[in-house]
KEMI-367143 format. One record per residue (C-alpha): residue in three letters; x, y, z; residue number from 1. Coordinates in steps of 0.5 Angstrom, whole numbers, plus 2048, in hexadecimal, padded with zeros to 3 digits. Example, Ala and Ser with C-alpha at 12.3 -4.5 7.8 and 13.67 -1.06 7.14 Angstrom:
KEMI-367143
<r residu="ALA" px="819" py="7F7" pz="810" num="1"/>
<r residu="SER" px="81B" py="7FE" pz="80E" num="2"/>
This chain:
KEMI-367143
<r residu="MET" px="82A" py="819" pz="829" num="1"/>
<r residu="ALA" px="829" py="81A" pz="822" num="2"/>
<r residu="GLY" px="831" py="819" pz="821" num="3"/>
<r residu="THR" px="830" py="813" pz="825" num="4"/>
<r residu="GLU" px="82A" py="810" pz="821" num="5"/>
<r residu="PHE" px="82E" py="812" pz="81A" num="6"/>
<r residu="SER" px="834" py="80E" pz="81C" num="7"/>
<r residu="ILE" px="830" py="808" pz="81E" num="8"/>
<r residu="ARG" px="82D" py="808" pz="817" num="9"/>
<r residu="ASP" px="833" py="808" pz="814" num="10"/>
<r residu="LEU" px="836" py="802" pz="818" num="11"/>
<r residu="LEU" px="830" py="7FE" pz="816" num="12"/>
<r residu="LEU" px="830" py="800" pz="80F" num="13"/>
<r residu="ASN" px="837" py="7FE" pz="80F" num="14"/>
<r residu="THR" px="835" py="7F7" pz="812" num="15"/>
<r residu="ILE" px="82F" py="7F6" pz="80E" num="16"/>
<r residu="GLU" px="82F" py="7F3" pz="807" num="17"/>
<r residu="PRO" px="82D" py="7F8" pz="801" num="18"/>
<r residu="PRO" px="826" py="7F7" pz="7FE" num="19"/>
<r residu="ARG" px="825" py="7F1" pz="7F9" num="20"/>
<r residu="ASN" px="821" py="7EF" pz="7F3" num="21"/>
<r residu="ASP" px="823" py="7E8" pz="7F3" num="22"/>
<r residu="TRP" px="81F" py="7E5" pz="7F9" num="23"/>
<r residu="GLN" px="81E" py="7DD" pz="7F8" num="24"/>
<r residu="LEU" px="818" py="7DB" pz="7FB" num="25"/>
<r residu="GLU" px="81B" py="7D6" pz="800" num="26"/>
<r residu="GLU" px="81F" py="7DC" pz="803" num="27"/>
<r residu="VAL" px="818" py="7E0" pz="804" num="28"/>
<r residu="LEU" px="815" py="7D9" pz="807" num="29"/>
<r residu="GLU" px="81B" py="7D9" pz="80C" num="30"/>
<r residu="LEU" px="81A" py="7E0" pz="80E" num="31"/>
<r residu="TYR" px="813" py="7DE" pz="80F" num="32"/>
<r residu="ALA" px="815" py="7D8" pz="813" num="33"/>
<r residu="LEU" px="81A" py="7DC" pz="818" num="34"/>
<r residu="PRO" px="818" py="7DC" pz="81F" num="35"/>
<r residu="PHE" px="813" py="7E2" pz="820" num="36"/>
<r residu="ASN" px="817" py="7E7" pz="824" num="37"/>
<r residu="ASP" px="81D" py="7E5" pz="820" num="38"/>
<r residu="LEU" px="819" py="7E7" pz="81A" num="39"/>
<r residu="LEU" px="817" py="7EE" pz="81D" num="40"/>
<r residu="TYR" px="81E" py="7F0" pz="820" num="41"/>
<r residu="ARG" px="821" py="7EF" pz="819" num="42"/>
<r residu="ALA" px="81B" py="7F3" pz="815" num="43"/>
<r residu="HIS" px="81B" py="7F8" pz="81B" num="44"/>
<r residu="GLN" px="823" py="7F9" pz="81A" num="45"/>
<r residu="ILE" px="822" py="7FA" pz="812" num="46"/>
<r residu="LEU" px="81C" py="7FF" pz="814" num="47"/>
<r residu="ARG" px="821" py="803" pz="818" num="48"/>
<r residu="ALA" px="826" py="803" pz="813" num="49"/>
<r residu="TRP" px="822" py="806" pz="80D" num="50"/>
<r residu="HIS" px="81D" py="80A" pz="811" num="51"/>
<r residu="ASP" px="81B" py="80E" pz="817" num="52"/>
<r residu="PRO" px="817" py="808" pz="81B" num="53"/>
<r residu="ASN" px="813" py="80D" pz="81F" num="54"/>
<r residu="ARG" px="810" py="810" pz="818" num="55"/>
<r residu="VAL" px="80A" py="80E" pz="814" num="56"/>
<r residu="GLN" px="808" py="810" pz="80E" num="57"/>
<r residu="VAL" px="801" py="812" pz="80E" num="58"/>
<r residu="CYS" px="7FC" py="811" pz="807" num="59"/>
<r residu="THR" px="7F5" py="812" pz="806" num="60"/>
<r residu="LEU" px="7F1" py="80E" pz="801" num="61"/>
<r residu="LEU" px="7EB" py="811" pz="7FD" num="62"/>
<r residu="SER" px="7E7" py="80D" pz="7F8" num="63"/>
<r residu="ILE" px="7E6" py="811" pz="7F2" num="64"/>
<r residu="LYS" px="7E1" py="80C" pz="7EE" num="65"/>
<r residu="THR" px="7DE" py="807" pz="7F2" num="66"/>
<r residu="GLY" px="7DB" py="800" pz="7F0" num="67"/>
<r residu="ALA" px="7D9" py="7FD" pz="7EA" num="68"/>
<r residu="CYS" px="7E0" py="7FA" pz="7E8" num="69"/>
<r residu="PRO" px="7E0" py="7F5" pz="7E3" num="70"/>
<r residu="GLU" px="7E6" py="7F1" pz="7E6" num="71"/>
<r residu="ASP" px="7E4" py="7EB" pz="7EB" num="72"/>
<r residu="CYS" px="7E9" py="7EC" pz="7F0" num="73"/>
<r residu="ALA" px="7E6" py="7E7" pz="7F6" num="74"/>
<r residu="TYR" px="7E8" py="7EC" pz="7FB" num="75"/>
<r residu="CYS" px="7E5" py="7F2" pz="7F8" num="76"/>
<r residu="PRO" px="7DE" py="7F5" pz="7FA" num="77"/>
<r residu="GLN" px="7DE" py="7FA" pz="7F4" num="78"/>
<r residu="SER" px="7DE" py="7F4" pz="7EF" num="79"/>
<r residu="GLY" px="7D8" py="7F4" pz="7EB" num="80"/>
<r residu="HIS" px="7D8" py="7EC" pz="7EB" num="81"/>
<r residu="TYR" px="7D6" py="7EC" pz="7F2" num="82"/>
<r residu="ASP" px="7D0" py="7EE" pz="7F6" num="83"/>
<r residu="THR" px="7D2" py="7F3" pz="7FC" num="84"/>
<r residu="ASP" px="7D0" py="7F9" pz="7FF" num="85"/>
<r residu="ILE" px="7D4" py="7FD" pz="7FB" num="86"/>
<r residu="GLU" px="7D0" py="802" pz="7F6" num="87"/>
<r residu="PRO" px="7D3" py="804" pz="7F0" num="88"/>
<r residu="GLU" px="7D5" py="80C" pz="7F0" num="89"/>
<r residu="ARG" px="7D7" py="811" pz="7EB" num="90"/>
<r residu="LEU" px="7DE" py="814" pz="7EA" num="91"/>
<r residu="LEU" px="7DF" py="819" pz="7F0" num="92"/>
<r residu="SER" px="7DF" py="820" pz="7EE" num="93"/>
<r residu="LEU" px="7E6" py="824" pz="7EE" num="94"/>
<r residu="GLU" px="7E3" py="828" pz="7F4" num="95"/>
<r residu="GLU" px="7E1" py="822" pz="7F8" num="96"/>
<r residu="VAL" px="7E8" py="820" pz="7F7" num="97"/>
<r residu="GLU" px="7EB" py="827" pz="7F9" num="98"/>
<r residu="GLN" px="7E7" py="827" pz="7FF" num="99"/>
<r residu="THR" px="7E9" py="820" pz="801" num="100"/>
<r residu="ALA" px="7F0" py="821" pz="800" num="101"/>
<r residu="ALA" px="7F0" py="828" pz="804" num="102"/>
<r residu="ALA" px="7ED" py="824" pz="80A" num="103"/>
<r residu="ALA" px="7F2" py="81F" pz="809" num="104"/>
<r residu="ARG" px="7F8" py="823" pz="809" num="105"/>
<r residu="ALA" px="7F5" py="827" pz="80F" num="106"/>
<r residu="GLY" px="7F4" py="820" pz="813" num="107"/>
<r residu="GLY" px="7FC" py="81F" pz="812" num="108"/>
<r residu="ALA" px="7FC" py="81B" pz="80C" num="109"/>
<r residu="SER" px="802" py="81B" pz="807" num="110"/>
<r residu="ARG" px="800" py="817" pz="801" num="111"/>
<r residu="PHE" px="7F9" py="817" pz="7FE" num="112"/>
<r residu="CYS" px="7F7" py="811" pz="7FA" num="113"/>
<r residu="MET" px="7F1" py="810" pz="7F5" num="114"/>
<r residu="GLY" px="7EE" py="80A" pz="7F3" num="115"/>
<r residu="ALA" px="7E9" py="808" pz="7ED" num="116"/>
<r residu="ALA" px="7E6" py="802" pz="7EC" num="117"/>
<r residu="TRP" px="7E8" py="801" pz="7E5" num="118"/>
<r residu="ARG" px="7EB" py="7FB" pz="7E1" num="119"/>
<r residu="ASN" px="7EF" py="801" pz="7DE" num="120"/>
<r residu="PRO" px="7EE" py="808" pz="7DD" num="121"/>
<r residu="THR" px="7EC" py="80B" pz="7D6" num="122"/>
<r residu="ASP" px="7EF" py="811" pz="7D3" num="123"/>
<r residu="ARG" px="7E9" py="815" pz="7D5" num="124"/>
<r residu="HIS" px="7E9" py="813" pz="7DC" num="125"/>
<r residu="LEU" px="7F0" py="815" pz="7DC" num="126"/>
<r residu="ASP" px="7EE" py="81C" pz="7DA" num="127"/>
<r residu="HIS" px="7EB" py="81D" pz="7E1" num="128"/>
<r residu="VAL" px="7F0" py="819" pz="7E5" num="129"/>
<r residu="VAL" px="7F5" py="81E" pz="7E3" num="130"/>
<r residu="GLU" px="7F1" py="823" pz="7E6" num="131"/>
<r residu="MET" px="7F1" py="820" pz="7EC" num="132"/>
<r residu="ILE" px="7F8" py="81F" pz="7ED" num="133"/>
<r residu="ARG" px="7F9" py="826" pz="7EC" num="134"/>
<r residu="VAL" px="7F4" py="828" pz="7F1" num="135"/>
<r residu="VAL" px="7F7" py="823" pz="7F6" num="136"/>
<r residu="ARG" px="7FE" py="826" pz="7F5" num="137"/>
<r residu="GLU" px="7FC" py="82D" pz="7F6" num="138"/>
<r residu="ALA" px="7FA" py="82B" pz="7FC" num="139"/>
<r residu="GLY" px="801" py="829" pz="7FE" num="140"/>
<r residu="LEU" px="800" py="821" pz="7FE" num="141"/>
<r residu="GLU" px="804" py="81C" pz="7FB" num="142"/>
<r residu="THR" px="7FF" py="818" pz="7F5" num="143"/>
<r residu="CYS" px="7FE" py="811" pz="7F4" num="144"/>
<r residu="MET" px="7F9" py="80E" pz="7F0" num="145"/>
<r residu="THR" px="7F6" py="807" pz="7EF" num="146"/>
<r residu="LEU" px="7F2" py="806" pz="7E8" num="147"/>
<r residu="GLY" px="7F3" py="7FF" pz="7E6" num="148"/>
<r residu="MET" px="7F7" py="7FD" pz="7E0" num="149"/>
<r residu="LEU" px="7FB" py="803" pz="7DC" num="150"/>
<r residu="THR" px="7FE" py="803" pz="7D5" num="151"/>
<r residu="GLN" px="805" py="806" pz="7D4" num="152"/>
<r residu="ALA" px="802" py="80D" pz="7D1" num="153"/>
<r residu="GLN" px="7FD" py="80D" pz="7D7" num="154"/>
<r residu="ALA" px="803" py="80C" pz="7DC" num="155"/>
<r residu="GLN" px="807" py="812" pz="7D9" num="156"/>
<r residu="ARG" px="801" py="816" pz="7D9" num="157"/>
<r residu="LEU" px="800" py="815" pz="7E0" num="158"/>
<r residu="ARG" px="807" py="817" pz="7E1" num="159"/>
<r residu="THR" px="807" py="81D" pz="7DD" num="160"/>
<r residu="ALA" px="801" py="81F" pz="7E2" num="161"/>
<r residu="GLY" px="805" py="81F" pz="7E8" num="162"/>
<r residu="LEU" px="803" py="818" pz="7EB" num="163"/>
<r residu="ASP" px="808" py="816" pz="7F0" num="164"/>
<r residu="TYR" px="806" py="80F" pz="7F1" num="165"/>
<r residu="TYR" px="802" py="809" pz="7EE" num="166"/>
<r residu="ASN" px="7FF" py="804" pz="7F2" num="167"/>
<r residu="HIS" px="7FE" py="7FD" pz="7EE" num="168"/>
<r residu="ASN" px="7FE" py="7F7" pz="7F3" num="169"/>
<r residu="LEU" px="800" py="7F0" pz="7F1" num="170"/>
<r residu="ASP" px="7FB" py="7ED" pz="7F7" num="171"/>
<r residu="THR" px="7FF" py="7E7" pz="7F8" num="172"/>
<r residu="SER" px="803" py="7E2" pz="7F5" num="173"/>
<r residu="PRO" px="803" py="7E0" pz="7ED" num="174"/>
<r residu="GLU" px="801" py="7D9" pz="7EF" num="175"/>
<r residu="PHE" px="7FB" py="7DB" pz="7F4" num="176"/>
<r residu="TYR" px="7F9" py="7E0" pz="7EF" num="177"/>
<r residu="GLY" px="7F4" py="7DC" pz="7EB" num="178"/>
<r residu="SER" px="7F0" py="7DA" pz="7F1" num="179"/>
<r residu="ILE" px="7EF" py="7E2" pz="7F2" num="180"/>
<r residu="ILE" px="7EE" py="7E5" pz="7EC" num="181"/>
<r residu="THR" px="7ED" py="7E3" pz="7E5" num="182"/>
<r residu="THR" px="7EB" py="7E9" pz="7E1" num="183"/>
<r residu="ARG" px="7F2" py="7EC" pz="7E1" num="184"/>
<r residu="THR" px="7F9" py="7E8" pz="7E0" num="185"/>
<r residu="TYR" px="7FF" py="7E8" pz="7E5" num="186"/>
<r residu="GLN" px="803" py="7EB" pz="7DF" num="187"/>
<r residu="ASP" px="7FE" py="7F0" pz="7DE" num="188"/>
<r residu="ARG" px="7FF" py="7F3" pz="7E4" num="189"/>
<r residu="LEU" px="807" py="7F2" pz="7E3" num="190"/>
<r residu="ASP" px="806" py="7F6" pz="7DD" num="191"/>
<r residu="THR" px="803" py="7FC" pz="7E0" num="192"/>
<r residu="LEU" px="808" py="7FC" pz="7E5" num="193"/>
<r residu="GLU" px="80D" py="7FD" pz="7E0" num="194"/>
<r residu="HIS" px="80A" py="802" pz="7DC" num="195"/>
<r residu="VAL" px="809" py="806" pz="7E3" num="196"/>
<r residu="ARG" px="811" py="805" pz="7E4" num="197"/>
<r residu="GLU" px="813" py="807" pz="7DD" num="198"/>
<r residu="ALA" px="80E" py="80D" pz="7DD" num="199"/>
<r residu="GLY" px="812" py="810" pz="7E3" num="200"/>
<r residu="ILE" px="80D" py="80F" pz="7E8" num="201"/>
<r residu="ARG" px="80E" py="80C" pz="7EF" num="202"/>
<r residu="VAL" px="80B" py="805" pz="7F1" num="203"/>
<r residu="CYS" px="806" py="803" pz="7F6" num="204"/>
<r residu="CYS" px="805" py="7FB" pz="7F6" num="205"/>
<r residu="GLY" px="804" py="7F6" pz="7FB" num="206"/>
<r residu="GLY" px="7FF" py="7F1" pz="7FC" num="207"/>
<r residu="ILE" px="7F9" py="7EE" pz="801" num="208"/>
<r residu="ILE" px="7FA" py="7E9" pz="806" num="209"/>
<r residu="GLY" px="7F5" py="7E4" pz="809" num="210"/>
<r residu="MET" px="7F1" py="7E2" pz="803" num="211"/>
<r residu="GLY" px="7F2" py="7DB" pz="804" num="212"/>
<r residu="GLU" px="7F9" py="7DA" pz="801" num="213"/>
<r residu="SER" px="7FF" py="7D6" pz="804" num="214"/>
<r residu="ARG" px="805" py="7D9" pz="807" num="215"/>
<r residu="GLU" px="809" py="7D7" pz="801" num="216"/>
<r residu="ASP" px="804" py="7DC" pz="7FD" num="217"/>
<r residu="ARG" px="806" py="7E1" pz="802" num="218"/>
<r residu="ALA" px="80D" py="7E0" pz="801" num="219"/>
<r residu="GLY" px="80C" py="7E0" pz="7F9" num="220"/>
<r residu="LEU" px="808" py="7E7" pz="7F9" num="221"/>
<r residu="LEU" px="80E" py="7EA" pz="7FD" num="222"/>
<r residu="GLN" px="813" py="7E7" pz="7F8" num="223"/>
<r residu="GLN" px="810" py="7EA" pz="7F2" num="224"/>
<r residu="LEU" px="810" py="7F0" pz="7F5" num="225"/>
<r residu="ALA" px="817" py="7F0" pz="7F8" num="226"/>
<r residu="CYS" px="819" py="7ED" pz="7F1" num="227"/>
<r residu="LEU" px="816" py="7F3" pz="7ED" num="228"/>
<r residu="PRO" px="81C" py="7F7" pz="7E9" num="229"/>
<r residu="ARG" px="81B" py="7FC" pz="7EF" num="230"/>
<r residu="HIS" px="818" py="7FB" pz="7F5" num="231"/>
<r residu="PRO" px="811" py="7FF" pz="7F6" num="232"/>
<r residu="GLU" px="812" py="805" pz="7FA" num="233"/>
<r residu="SER" px="80B" py="804" pz="7FE" num="234"/>
<r residu="VAL" px="809" py="7FC" pz="7FF" num="235"/>
<r residu="PRO" px="802" py="7FC" pz="802" num="236"/>
<r residu="ILE" px="801" py="7F6" pz="806" num="237"/>
<r residu="ASN" px="7F9" py="7F5" pz="807" num="238"/>
<r residu="MET" px="7F6" py="7F0" pz="80B" num="239"/>
<r residu="LEU" px="7EF" py="7ED" pz="808" num="240"/>
<r residu="ILE" px="7E9" py="7F1" pz="80A" num="241"/>
<r residu="ARG" px="7E4" py="7EC" pz="809" num="242"/>
<r residu="ILE" px="7DE" py="7EF" pz="806" num="243"/>
<r residu="LYS" px="7D7" py="7EC" pz="805" num="244"/>
<r residu="GLY" px="7D5" py="7EA" pz="7FE" num="245"/>
<r residu="THR" px="7DC" py="7E9" pz="7FC" num="246"/>
<r residu="PRO" px="7DF" py="7E2" pz="7FB" num="247"/>
<r residu="LEU" px="7E4" py="7E3" pz="801" num="248"/>
<r residu="TYR" px="7DF" py="7E5" pz="806" num="249"/>
<r residu="ASP" px="7E0" py="7DE" pz="809" num="250"/>
<r residu="ALA" px="7E7" py="7DE" pz="809" num="251"/>
<r residu="GLU" px="7EB" py="7DB" pz="80F" num="252"/>
<r residu="LYS" px="7EE" py="7E1" pz="813" num="253"/>
<r residu="LEU" px="7F5" py="7E1" pz="813" num="254"/>
<r residu="ASP" px="7F9" py="7E0" pz="819" num="255"/>
<r residu="PRO" px="7FC" py="7E8" pz="81B" num="256"/>
<r residu="PHE" px="803" py="7E5" pz="81C" num="257"/>
<r residu="GLU" px="803" py="7E3" pz="815" num="258"/>
<r residu="PHE" px="801" py="7EA" pz="813" num="259"/>
<r residu="VAL" px="806" py="7ED" pz="817" num="260"/>
<r residu="ARG" px="80B" py="7E8" pz="814" num="261"/>
<r residu="THR" px="80A" py="7EA" pz="80D" num="262"/>
<r residu="LEU" px="80B" py="7F1" pz="80F" num="263"/>
<r residu="ALA" px="811" py="7EF" pz="812" num="264"/>
<r residu="VAL" px="814" py="7EB" pz="80C" num="265"/>
<r residu="ALA" px="812" py="7F1" pz="807" num="266"/>
<r residu="ARG" px="816" py="7F6" pz="80B" num="267"/>
<r residu="ILE" px="81C" py="7F1" pz="80B" num="268"/>
<r residu="MET" px="81B" py="7F0" pz="803" num="269"/>
<r residu="MET" px="81A" py="7F7" pz="801" num="270"/>
<r residu="PRO" px="81D" py="7FB" pz="807" num="271"/>
<r residu="LYS" px="81D" py="802" pz="803" num="272"/>
<r residu="SER" px="815" py="802" pz="802" num="273"/>
<r residu="PHE" px="810" py="804" pz="806" num="274"/>
<r residu="VAL" px="80C" py="7FE" pz="808" num="275"/>
<r residu="ARG" px="805" py="800" pz="809" num="276"/>
<r residu="LEU" px="800" py="7FD" pz="80E" num="277"/>
<r residu="SER" px="7FA" py="7FE" pz="80A" num="278"/>
<r residu="ALA" px="7F3" py="7FB" pz="80A" num="279"/>
<r residu="GLY" px="7F1" py="7F7" pz="810" num="280"/>
<r residu="ARG" px="7F3" py="7FB" pz="816" num="281"/>
<r residu="ASP" px="7EC" py="7FC" pz="818" num="282"/>
<r residu="ASP" px="7EC" py="7F5" pz="81A" num="283"/>
<r residu="MET" px="7F3" py="7F5" pz="81D" num="284"/>
<r residu="ASN" px="7F4" py="7F7" pz="825" num="285"/>
<r residu="GLU" px="7F9" py="7FC" pz="827" num="286"/>
<r residu="GLN" px="7FE" py="7F7" pz="829" num="287"/>
<r residu="THR" px="7FE" py="7F4" pz="822" num="288"/>
<r residu="GLN" px="7FF" py="7FA" pz="81F" num="289"/>
<r residu="ALA" px="805" py="7FC" pz="823" num="290"/>
<r residu="LEU" px="808" py="7F5" pz="821" num="291"/>
<r residu="CYS" px="807" py="7F7" pz="81A" num="292"/>
<r residu="PHE" px="80B" py="7FE" pz="81B" num="293"/>
<r residu="PHE" px="810" py="7FB" pz="81F" num="294"/>
<r residu="ALA" px="811" py="7F5" pz="819" num="295"/>
<r residu="GLY" px="812" py="7FB" pz="814" num="296"/>
<r residu="ALA" px="80B" py="7FE" pz="812" num="297"/>
<r residu="ASN" px="80C" py="805" pz="811" num="298"/>
<r residu="SER" px="806" py="808" pz="80D" num="299"/>
<r residu="VAL" px="7FF" py="807" pz="80F" num="300"/>
<r residu="PHE" px="7F8" py="80A" pz="80B" num="301"/>
<r residu="TYR" px="7F5" py="80F" pz="810" num="302"/>
<r residu="GLY" px="7EE" py="810" pz="810" num="303"/>
<r residu="ASP" px="7E7" py="80D" pz="811" num="304"/>
<r residu="THR" px="7E6" py="80A" pz="80A" num="305"/>
<r residu="LEU" px="7EB" py="806" pz="806" num="306"/>
<r residu="LEU" px="7E7" py="806" pz="7FF" num="307"/>
<r residu="THR" px="7E1" py="803" pz="802" num="308"/>
<r residu="ALA" px="7E3" py="7FF" pz="808" num="309"/>
<r residu="GLY" px="7E4" py="801" pz="80F" num="310"/>
<r residu="ASN" px="7EB" py="804" pz="812" num="311"/>
<r residu="PRO" px="7ED" py="806" pz="819" num="312"/>
<r residu="ALA" px="7EA" py="80D" pz="81B" num="313"/>
<r residu="PRO" px="7EF" py="813" pz="81A" num="314"/>
<r residu="GLU" px="7EF" py="814" pz="822" num="315"/>
<r residu="LYS" px="7F0" py="80D" pz="823" num="316"/>
<r residu="ASP" px="7F6" py="80D" pz="81F" num="317"/>
<r residu="ARG" px="7F9" py="814" pz="822" num="318"/>
<r residu="LEU" px="7F8" py="810" pz="829" num="319"/>
<r residu="LEU" px="7FC" py="80A" pz="827" num="320"/>
<r residu="PHE" px="801" py="80E" pz="824" num="321"/>
<r residu="SER" px="802" py="812" pz="82A" num="322"/>
<r residu="ARG" px="802" py="80C" pz="82F" num="323"/>
<r residu="LEU" px="808" py="809" pz="82A" num="324"/>
<r residu="GLY" px="80C" py="810" pz="829" num="325"/>
<r residu="ILE" px="80B" py="80F" pz="822" num="326"/>
<r residu="GLU" px="80A" py="816" pz="81E" num="327"/>
<r residu="ALA" px="806" py="817" pz="817" num="328"/>
<r residu="ASP" px="80B" py="819" pz="812" num="329"/>
<r residu="ARG" px="806" py="81E" pz="80F" num="330"/>
<r residu="LEU" px="809" py="820" pz="809" num="331"/>
<r residu="THR" px="80E" py="81B" pz="806" num="332"/>
<r residu="ALA" px="80E" py="81F" pz="7FF" num="333"/>
<r residu="SER" px="811" py="825" pz="802" num="334"/>
<r residu="ARG" px="80C" py="829" pz="7FE" num="335"/>
<r residu="ALA" px="808" py="82F" pz="801" num="336"/>
<r residu="PRO" px="801" py="831" pz="7FF" num="337"/>
<r residu="GLY" px="801" py="833" pz="7F8" num="338"/>
<r residu="GLN" px="808" py="830" pz="7F6" num="339"/>
<r residu="ALA" px="808" py="82C" pz="7F0" num="340"/>
């Protein structure tokens, strides 16, 4: 059976064009406009060519410093500009991170992502972050951080500490960006991604769908991601979680089929990347999630909470995986506990 599967993949790879970094907006919109079944069929062929279609990377996300962020991202309950139910919290202790990482690994996670509500970290912040990277790696997990903007020197310091991935989303298209954020430019985000790449850290970069953007904006976001010098290794596609107190609380809910289309187009444009079905799963039924996996999603966040928002309970995810015949990829880093 395994030999047959590999021969099928070889055949698919010989008939599918290699990854590209020169996508034009018109091409992306043409993909979006394909009949739904044709789009999913094409995306699934590419998923099957580059990845095991029945394995999903499982990641856990922890907020290591919550609230009071100076940025004004219109979707974010942690912004200090909005009156939400989020209470600012101190930076977590090393012991708290270590315990949560151990529990995440025991629960089946392979990557441990840590997020801090900062515009950009100070060097003193990084003193603590470096120790967090160490204890998570010692637990046998891949490490990912999202800390805001980085200088080139800070990115290099994180790489020296052993950081595997850095998350820094573009969020939306350049044209729609100013409607969502005014405290940080699009170029600021691109500069941080460049610093991360130059330091040798793998990139996790995606966006948020359902913020009132047009289909052309969704296509523009994917064009930006796929035209980076190297495709991000991880591409999180988030469905907006509407949080009371944020400017986007009353945003119109996006058609689930449009969300699935976006995942499928992302898979076609970035075939080797892990496309992560991220925020918003708590509001999706199992059928929508199953379509997302068929369309090319092969990574999820696992656990009850994503930073401050809800996420399906692990038991619910395990049941869904079982019903779909999907296996969780427990240790993509091939790292045993205690290994560097």
